[in-house]
N, C-alpha and C positions, 0 to 999 in steps of 0.2 A: 623438574619439568620446565622448558624454556617458555619464552614468550609466544613461539609459533605453535607448540604442543596445547598450550593453553587456549590458544586462539581456535584450535580444532575441537575443543570440548564444547559439547551443546549446553544450552542454557540448564537443562534438566540436570545434566550430569555435574556441571559447576555447582549449582545449588546443592547437589546432594554431597560432594565432596567439602563444601563449606560447611554445611550443617553437621557433617560428620567429625570435623576437625583435621580432615586430610589436606585441606587448603585454608590458607588464610584470605580473607577479603582483600587485604592489602596486597598480596602476591598477585591475585587476579586483576586487581586494577593497576598495578604497575606494569603487568604484561600487557593489558590492553594500551596502556598509555605508551609503551614501547612500540607496539605495532601501529598505532596511529601516527606516531611521529615519523616512522620509517616509510609508512605507505599512504598514507592520506595526502601528502603534498603532490603526488603524482596522479591522485584519483579525484580530489576536491568533493568528497562524499560528507565530511563534516565540516561546517562553515565556522563552527564556534566550540572551543573546548573550555572546560574549567576543571583542570586535572587536580588543583589544590581542593576543591570541594569534593570531588571524587575520592580522593584519599583521605580528608576528613570523614566522610561518611563511611568508608571501609574500616578506619580504626575504631569510630563510633560502634559498629556492627560487632567488631571484636570485642569491646567492652561489654556490649549487651549480651553477648554469647557467654563471656566469663561469669555474667551475673545470672545465667540461667533463663534469660528471656528467649521467648519464641521470635526468631528474627525473619520468618516468613518462608514461603515457597520458592521465592526466587533470590534467596539470600546470597548476596556477593555478585550477583549476574550484572555485567556493565552494560547500559543501554543508552540510547539517545533519543531525543524527541524530534519531530520535523519542525522546521523553522516556517511553519504556516498555522497560525491559530494555536499552536504550542506555545505554552509561556511557563518561564519559572522565574522567580523573584530575583531582580537585577541583572537577569541574563537579556542579550539582545533579542528583540521581536521584530524582524524585518519584514514580515509577511511574504516571504519568498524573494528578498534580495531587491527590495525597493531601495535606491540610494538615500533618498531623503530620510528614510528610517533606520539608517545605519546607527544612529546613537540613541535610538528608543528602547528603553529597558522596561521589561514588563515588571508590574506590581504583584500580580496574582500566580497561582500556579494552576495549570489546566490539568486536565482528567488523567492524560496519560502519564506524566511524571508523578502526580499524587498517588495514584493506584499502583503504580510500579513500585515507589518507594515504600508503600505500606507494605508490599509484599516482600521488601528486602533488597530489591533491584538497586542500583547505583547510578544515577544519571551522570553522563560524562560529558554532554554537550547538545549540539542541535546539528541536523542535517539539512542538506541543501534541498531547494524546491523551487519552481519556476514562479513568477510573480503572481501572487493572488490564486497561484494553483491552476491558473488558465491556460494549459496546454498538456499534452502527454509526454512533453520531453522535460528534460531538468536543466534549465539554463536561465540566468538572468543577469542584468547589467551589473549589478554589485558583486557578485561572486563568480559569475560565469559557469561553464557547463560542468556537470558530473559526468566524468568518464567511466565507461563501462569496463569492469574489472577483466572481463573475457578479452577485450580489445579495445584499448584506450583511446583509438582513433574514434570510437563510436559512443553514442550516448547512451546514458543508463536508463532511459525512459522517464516518466514522470507521473504524477507529480512529486511522487515519494522517492525520487531517484536517490538522494542522498542516503536515504535509509537502505535502500535495496543495495546500493553498491557497498556500502558499509558491512552489510551481513554476508554478501557473496565474497567479498575480499578477506572476511576473517577478522576485521577490526571489531566487530561486536557480534553476539549471538543472535541477538533480536534487537529490533527498533520500531519506534512508532511510525503510523503511516495513516493519517486521516485520509478520507477517500471521499470525494464529491462528482468524480467521474471516472470510475475504473482505476483510481490513483492507488491502489494497492495491488494491481493486476499488471499495467503496462510495464512498470519496472520489474515486478516479479518475473514476467516472462523474458525481458531482455536481459536480466542478470540471473537468471536461473535460480531464484529463490521461491520459499512458499509464501503466498500472501493470503491474508483472510478478511473478507469483509463480511460482517456479521449481519443477521436479521435487523431490520429497522427496528431501533429502540432497545435491542439486547444491551447496547451500551449507550448511554446518554452522549451523544456526539458533540462536535464543536459548536453546533447551531442548537443544543439543548434538547429538550422532547418535542421532536417534530411531528407536528400533527399530519393527519393522512391527506387534508385537503390544501396542503402549502402548494406553492406553484414551482418554488426552485427545487432543483434535484435534492434528493436526501443525501445528507452528509454523514459518513460513518466514523467512527474512531476505530481505526484497523491496525494491521501489525504485518511485519515481514519478519520471516525466520528461516533457519535452514532445515528444521525438521517439524513434521506435525506435531509431534509431542511438546516441542518448545511452543508451538503456536498454541496448543491447548493450555499449556501451563499459563502462558501470558492471557489467554481469553479469560482463564478463571480470575486472574488477578484483576482484569479490568472490569469484570461483571460483577464480582462479590454478591454474595447472597441478598436477595431483595431489591437490587439496583436497577432493574429494567424500568425503562420508562414507558413501555406501551404493553398490553397485554398480549399481543400478537407474536412477541418475541421469543416465547418459548423459554423463559428464564430458569434460574434455579436448576442447572444441569451439572453433573460431574463430567466435565469436558475430557479429562483423561480416560476416563472409563469409555466415553463415546468412540474414542480411537481404537479401542480394541473389540468392536463390534464387527463380526462378518459382513460382508456385502452379497452373500448367498441369496438369491432371489429378488435383490434389489432391481427396480426397473430403471435403466438408463436410455435416455433418449439422446441419440447422436444427432448433432446438426452441425455442418461445417461451415455454415456461413450465417446462422441465425435468420436465414432467410433473404437477407440484404446486402451482407458485407462481401467485397471482394477479399480473398485469402491466397496468400502466395501457396503455390501447390506443395512446396516442400514442407511448409508448416501442415498442411491439410494431411499430408502423407504420414507425419508423425502421430498426429492426433487419431488418426485412423489406426495406427498400431496400438496406441494406447486402448481404444475402445476393445481390441482383441484381447489385451491383458485383463480387461474387466470381465469378459466373457469366461477367460479361464479360471478367474476366481470365483465364478458361480453367479454373476450377476446377468441380467437380461437385457441385452443391448439390441436396440431398433433404431433405424434411421428414421427421424421425425421431419414433418414439414412445418416449419416454424413460420407460420403465416402472418408476418407484420404487414399491416395495411400501408406503410410509408417507406419511402426509400431511405437509404443510409444519408443521403444528403438532406433530406428534410429533417431527420431526426438529430443530426449533429448541428444543424443550423438552430433548431430548437433548443438543443443544450446550451449553445453559446449564447443565445438569447436570454435564456433564464439565468444562466450564470452572470449574465451582464448585470441583470438586476440583483443578484447577490453582491457583486461587486460594488454597484453602486450604493447600496446599503452600507457595505463596509466604508465605503469613502466618507458617506454622509456621517457615519457615527464616527470617525476620526475627526472630521471637520469640526464636530462639537467640542472637541479636545484641543482644537487649534492647529491640527494637522490638514493642510490642504492638498491632498492628492490629486486634485483635478485641477490645480492652477495652472497657467501657462507657463509659469517657471519650473514645474515640477513634472516633466512629461513621463508618462507611463508607457510601457510597451505599445506599439500602435495598434494591435488586435484588442488589447484590453481597453484602451481609450475608446476605440471604435464600437467595441460592443456595449461598452457602458452608456455611451451616448445613444446608440439605438435603443438600449432598455429604457433610458429616461424618456424617450419619445414613444414608448409602446402604447398603443392604444387598447381600449376594453377589447375589440374584436379579436386582436392579436393575442391578448391574454387567454380569452376563451379558446381561440384555436391551439395555442399550445397546452392547455389543460385538456382539451379533448383528444390531442396525439398522445399526451402522456397516459390518458386513461385507457386508450387503445392499446398501448404497449402492456399495460398491466393486465388487461383482459387477454391479451395474446398468451401471457404467462401463465395466467389462471387455468386457461382453457388447456395448455400443454400440460400442466401438472395434474390434471385429472386422469391421465394416463401413464404417466412416469412420476419417479421418484426424484430424479436427478436429471438434469441436462448437461451433457458433456459437449463442448465445443472449443475452438481456438481462442486465447486470449486476445491476440492480436493479429492482423493479418499480413504484416510486415516484419522483416529483419529490422535491426536496429539502424539508425541513420547517423551518419557522420557528424561529428560536432562542428559548429559554425562559430564565427566571431562572437565574442563575448555577448551573451543575451539574445541571439539570433537562431538559434538552433529550433528548427520545426521538424515535424513529422513528414511523411512522405506526401506527395500531393496526388500520387496516383498509384494503385495496387492491381496488379495484372490487368494493365491499361485502362483500368477504370478510375475516373477521377473522384478523390476524396479531399475532405477538409485536411489540411496539414495540421490543425490544431488537435483535432479528436476523431476525425470520420474514419480512421484507418484501424481503431480500436473497437473490439467487439464487447468490451468489458465494462461499457458505462450504462448499459441499458438497466442493470438491477439499481442503478442510482435514481431510477423512475419508480421502480415497483418496490424496493424494500426486501428483495429475496436475499437470502444468504448465499454467498459464493465463495469458493477456494481457488486460487490461482496456482496451479501444479506445474512444476517442471515436467514437461512431458519427454525431453531428450534434447540432444545436441544435434545440430547439422554442421559439419566442419568445424566443431569446437564452439559453434554459436548456439546459446541456449533457445529453445522453443517452449512456449507454455501453452497449457490448456486451462480452462475453467470447468469447475464442476458447480453449477447452480442448483440450489435446493429449493424445495416448496417453502411457502411461508412457515416460519418457525422451525425449519428443517436444519438447523446449523449442526446437530448431531449426525445427521445423514452424511452431509457434506465432509465433516471430520472423519468419519468412518470410511468413505470411500477413499478420501485422501490418504489415509493411514496405510488401508490395504494396497493401494497402488505404489506407496512408498516402500512397503516391504516387498512387493514384487519386482519392483524397478527402482531400487535406491539410487538417488541422485548425489548423496554426499561424496563420493569419489571425484566427482566432476569438479569439485572445487580446487583439484590440483592445478587446473589450467589457471585461474587468477593468481593462485599461489607463485607461479613462477613467472609472473609478467615482469618485465623492467621496470624499475622504479626511478628512473631517471627522465621519465616523460611528464612534463610540466602542464597543467591544464592551460588552455588559452585565456 
């Protein structure tokens, strides 16, 4: 089996063949390394690799297998973590390509690599992200943009763009994708992969066990994968028994079993705009077709009125303001270690610095207004889920944007002739960062070879419902064959 054949294996099948002895871990890793060396230079998905480490871990797995040890449910599966609050000892940690952090090395191991290695997966490097995750595209001054595997003139989306591009292009079967603003969804939609954002507290996220009263958007430890089964397998590794941080998360579940549940009788509410967002008509058409698929599977689909009391401009501005406060806290924490991100000689991207300064001057009245807006969003969700089990909606309102000069790629500033904030306002996927509901980001189809995504939002603790519906749709409309499009892309296109 050559490197391309191995690259088309799912994580589940890779682990099965490794555990059965049909494949050696070192074979899997050497094939992944060959694919990365051949394909990543024209994609810029991985910004740091440690092949020596990966080979050593693979050989160690072989020794453990020979001694009869249980090597885990993800044995031999290559993966990578996101270069944003993802840490591995002595690996670079640049917080999304901040130039002054290019030589900063991590000391600890963050959650994603720790739990994935516990399950037998092999860390091979880190993936690209925008600075501090503060935009829905993947670009930064240090590393430049991550290109979309379906058309490298365009961006992968963000902030987990490097992870999604690597998975879509077959470099890795699964990758990490922490999420503070729809960041497992935007790039999943644009790169045609499956993203999963769990219920608040199901996995202790990058900000720890977040309380329900916190002001900043919830940050989730998330993932991107090619298949729902792979996502369920990774979710099992990341949650582990008894590891949920808050009671509402609905923990201690066999996630693979959830993917085999039928959706007969499931109540699905269809919203093409979540009440406030402009959506490209071609995207809306494919999501409507997906709703029909669910009806053929026995679900009860109805159009719902998602009555949010605020405009998309107001909510995106509130997200930016609260993320500014989180970024300010990050900068102040680094200042205590002698790293001054806010100094005049260490310029951050203009939107990052602008919103940090706005957060620094935020009044109590502004904090109260943001908290009240956030509460109203959650109340709208809770009212909606009294009548439905899932909400089906587009993930983003626009098609991928073209890559700009290094560090300057932004989203669209209008959709269907309606003005939107180019940082995040064109995405429908970040509202759950205010509410904590679980959501899957599912490939809905392609329009002229360009992927289009939809989201399946579950009720509180409804991660199993989300997985079940995702798996049923995947079985009815499999998307795995679409990856032949990036596989045939030219490899001589270098990132900007």
